[in-house]
N, C-alpha and C positions, 0 to 999 in steps of 0.2 A: 354441870361440867360434862365434857365429852368423854367418850371412851378413848383411852390413849395407850400408847406403848412406847418403849424406849428403843431407839434405833441409832445407828451410826450417823454422824453428820453427813457423810458421803461414803462411797464404797471403800476408799483406802484409809478412812479416818479411824483412830482409836478413841475419839471423843464422841459423845452421844447427845441427842436431844430428845425432848418429849414430843412425840408426834400425836397431835389431836386428830383422830380419825373422822372421816366423813360419816355422819350419822347413818346407821342401818346399812353399812357397807363394810365388807371384810377384804376387799381387793386392795392392792397396792398400785401406786403410780397411775392414778386416773384423776381426771378433773372433777370437781364438784359440779353437779347439774346447773348451779347458778352461773358458773363460769362458761359452761358450754352454751347456755341460753343467751348470755351476753354477746358472745362471739357470733352466734347464728343470727341474732337480732340485728347486728351491725351489717350482716351480709357481705363482709369483707374478710378475706383470709390473707394475711401477710406472711406467706411461707418462705419467701426469699428476701432476705434483708437487702441484698444488693439491688433488688428491683423495687424496693419500697418507694412509694410516692414521695417526691421532694416538693416542699412548699417554700418558695423563695421569700415569702413574707408571712407574717402572722397577723390575724385580726385579734389583737390582744384583749380587747373588751369582750369579744365573743368567747374567747378561750377562758377568760376568768369567769364568765357567767356559767360556763359548762363544768367548772370545777365542782367535785363532790357528786354524790348520788342522793336520791330521795331517801330520807330516813325519818324515824318516828321518835317521839318522846315516850319512853317506856318506864319512866320513874313512877314509883308508888307513893313517894313522900314529897313534901314541899321542898324544893331546892331554890334558895335565893339566888338571884342573878344580878350582879352589881357591876355595871360598866364603870371604869375609872381611868383617868389619865395619869400615868406615872411621869413625873417631871424628872428628866435626866439632865445632865450638865448643859446640853445645848439643844434639846428637843423634848417633845412629849411622845410617849408611846401608849396607845390605847391597850388596855387589858380588860378582862372581865373576870370577876370573882364568882365562882359557883360554890355554894356551901349550904349545909343543913343549918337552920337557925336554932341550934340547940344551946348556944351560949358557951360551949366547951372549947378549950384550946384544941386546935386541929393541926394536922400535918399539912404542909403546903405541897401541892403537886403543880409544878409549873409546866404547862403544856404548850407545845409548839405545833401548830397545824401544818399539814402538808399542802401540796400544790405546786411542786417543782420550783420553789422559791419565787415563782412569778404569779401565783394565784392562791386561792384558799383564804379562809378567814375564820374568826371565831364563830361567825354566824353559820357557816357551813357545817361545823361540828358542834353546834350548841347542844344538841340532844345527847351526843356522846359525852360531853363534859358534864352535863347534868347527871347522867347515869353513873359516871365514874365517881362523882362527888357523893352521890347517894350510897353506892356500894362500898366505897372506901372509908366513908365518914371523914374524909379529908376536904380541904379547901382546894379546888382546882382553879388555877389562875391561867387563863388562856391569853396568849400574847399575839397581838396583831403587829408583827414586826414589818419592817420596810421590805418592799418587793422589788425584784428585777423586772424589766431592764432599767427602770428609773434609778434604782439603788443597787448597783452591783456589790459583790463581795468587797469589803467585809461588813457592809451595813447591817444585814440581817443578824449576823453572828454577834456584832457589837451590841445590837438591841437586846438580844437574848441574854448575853452575859450580864449586861447592866441591869436588866430586869431581875435576874437571880440575885444580884448584889443588893438591889433595892429591897427586895422581899426580905433578905437576910437582915438588912439594917432596920426595916420597919416591921419586923415580925411581931413585936410586942403590941404595936398599935392595932394590928389585925387579929390578935389572939392566936398567933401561929407559933408552932414549935420549930424554930430555925435550925435545930439540929437534926431534923428529919425531913429535909427537902428532897423531893423527887423531881428530876428533870425527865420529861417524857415528850414524845412527839411521834408523828407518823410520816413516813417518806422523807421529804425534805426536812420536816420537823424533827425526825429521828436523827438526821445528820446534825442538826443544830444542837439537839440535846447531848449527843455524844461529844461534839466539838467543844461545847461549854464545859463538860465534865473532864475533858482532857486538859483544859487550860487551868490557869490559876483559880478561876471561878469554881473549878471542880472541888476545891477544898471545902466549899459550902454545900456540896451536893452529897446526900447519903446514898441515893439510888438513882440509876440511870436506866430508862426503859424506852428504847427505840422500837417502834412497830414498823416492820419492813423498811428500816432506815436506808437512805441512799448514802451508804458509807464510802462509795468510790464513784466519783463523777468522771473518771477517765473514760475515753472511748474503749469499748470492749476489745478492739483489735490492738490496743496499746497495753493490755494486761497479759500476764502469763497464766491466768487461771480461768478466764471466762470461756465457756465452751457449751454449745447447745447439747452435746452428748452427756453432759453432767446432769441434765434434767431427764430422768428416766420417765417414760410415759407409755401407756398402752397404745398400740398402733391406731386404734379408732379415734383416739383423742389427740393424735400427734399434731394435726394442722391447727387445732384450737389452741394447744399449748404454745406452739411456735408463734402464732399470731399474737398472743398476749405478751410473749417475751419480746418480740420485735416492736410492738407498740411502745414499750417502755425503753427499749434500746434507742429508738428514734428520739423519744422525748429526752432521754439522758443526753444525747448529743446536742440538743437545743439548749438544755440547762448548762452544759459544759461551756458553751460559747457565750451565753449571756451572764452567767454567774461570775465566771473568771474573765470579765470583759476587758480588764486592763492589763492583760498579758501575764497574769499570775500563772505559775505552774499548778495545774489542776491536781497534781499529786502532793501539793502542800498539805500537811496534815490538818490545817484549819479549814481546808476546802474538802478534802477527802480523808476523813479520820482513819481509814484503814491503814494509812502510811505513817501514823504517829510512831515515833521511836520511844517516847516517854509516856507510858501508860499509868504511871504511879499515882496520879491525882484522881483517877477514876476509882472509886471505892468498891462499888458493887454494880453489876449489870444484870438485867433480864432482857434478853433479845427475843423479840417475837417476829416470826417469819411466816411467809406464805410459800408453799412448796414450789409453785410455778411463778415466782417473782424474779424479775431480772436482777434484783440486788441481793438475792438470797446467797449467792456464792461469796460475795464480799462480806456478808454478815457472818457466814460460817468461818471464814478466815479470821475475821476480827475476834470472834469468840475464842478460837484456838489461841490467838495471841494473848488474850486476857488470861486464859488458863495457864499458858506457858509462863506468864508473869506472876502467877499466884494470886490473881484477882478473882474473887468469887463471881461466877457468871452462870446463868442458866439460859438454855435455848429452848423455846417453845415454838414448834412448827405446826401450821395448820395444813393438813393434807388436802390436796386438790385445789387449794385456793390460789388467787393471783393478787397482784399489787392492787391496792385500793379497797380491799374488803372492809376495812375499818369504817368506811363511809356509810355502810348499808344497815345501820342499826334499825331493827324492827322488821327487816326483810331478809336478813342473813343470820342464821343461828350462830355462826362463827364470830360475828361481831359482838354479840352479847356475851358469848363465852370469853372472848378476848378481854373485854372490859372487866369482867368478873375476875379473870386471872390477874389483871393489873391491880385491881382493888385488893385482892388477897395479898399480893406482894407489898402493897403500901401498908396494909393493916399489920403486917408482920414486922415492919420497921421498928 
């Protein structure tokens, strides 16, 4: 586990988070070397959002192939991997079960991959699911929900909710403890995990864990909280930080248009869970953030709303990291630490 300290969520906040510090570094508000290297390798700085390049069309196949980063299998134990088709009322949804073959009843962790609702898959995060299963001693069920633009909202959300209900109904067959279900996901998957837990399905979920969840798909300019100045950064890393923020600001605008493709209000709580009025069905949350993630500000506000409603919530923030670090298992120390933190929370259930 990393060296850490407790800090305010932001300058004016009375609430705090656990900051996981960059290894071997005592400075504040700087980027991790891996993030700097990523920006410099790209050779592109997006320092002005208004002047960002506009692409009038997308090569969706190529974009999907680019989803995720190189990662490694770092498990030390045998983890079984069992692909399965879940039969729902009018369709099949592919899932993969990852579990230690110990014959014991295990807690179910239902995991929703990221990829902006338009890409990603179980295969991209296979090693992360295996490591999470090993460390938590739980069964990780990774869900290949339907993607946009072929299947706009609410297809993915309905898939995820119905899979949670299916696991609840079939827990005994799979030797799972239905009373200790965790809904987890990264990025778009974090959105889906939180949205499921806020719905009636949330009554079946004991713990919700979004990793840099995309909790507000609104355009930044349509919110009253999003501001570059809220991301404090040392001067020599400013261009790198702004580049990473703008990259995901642009991607969020694409998601906004393709996910809510039928004219839905993007501030509908089922699309952007930050705006939910009723939080009562969500029992407990652990919110994992990256310091320089475009969605961090919405995550902070959501955590405050949970605390104000008396719902147990913990916020863990990784100093100097950006959106997408969960992809880099085996190459990024923070990814391993993040999964070990998630496993600890699952074991405590």
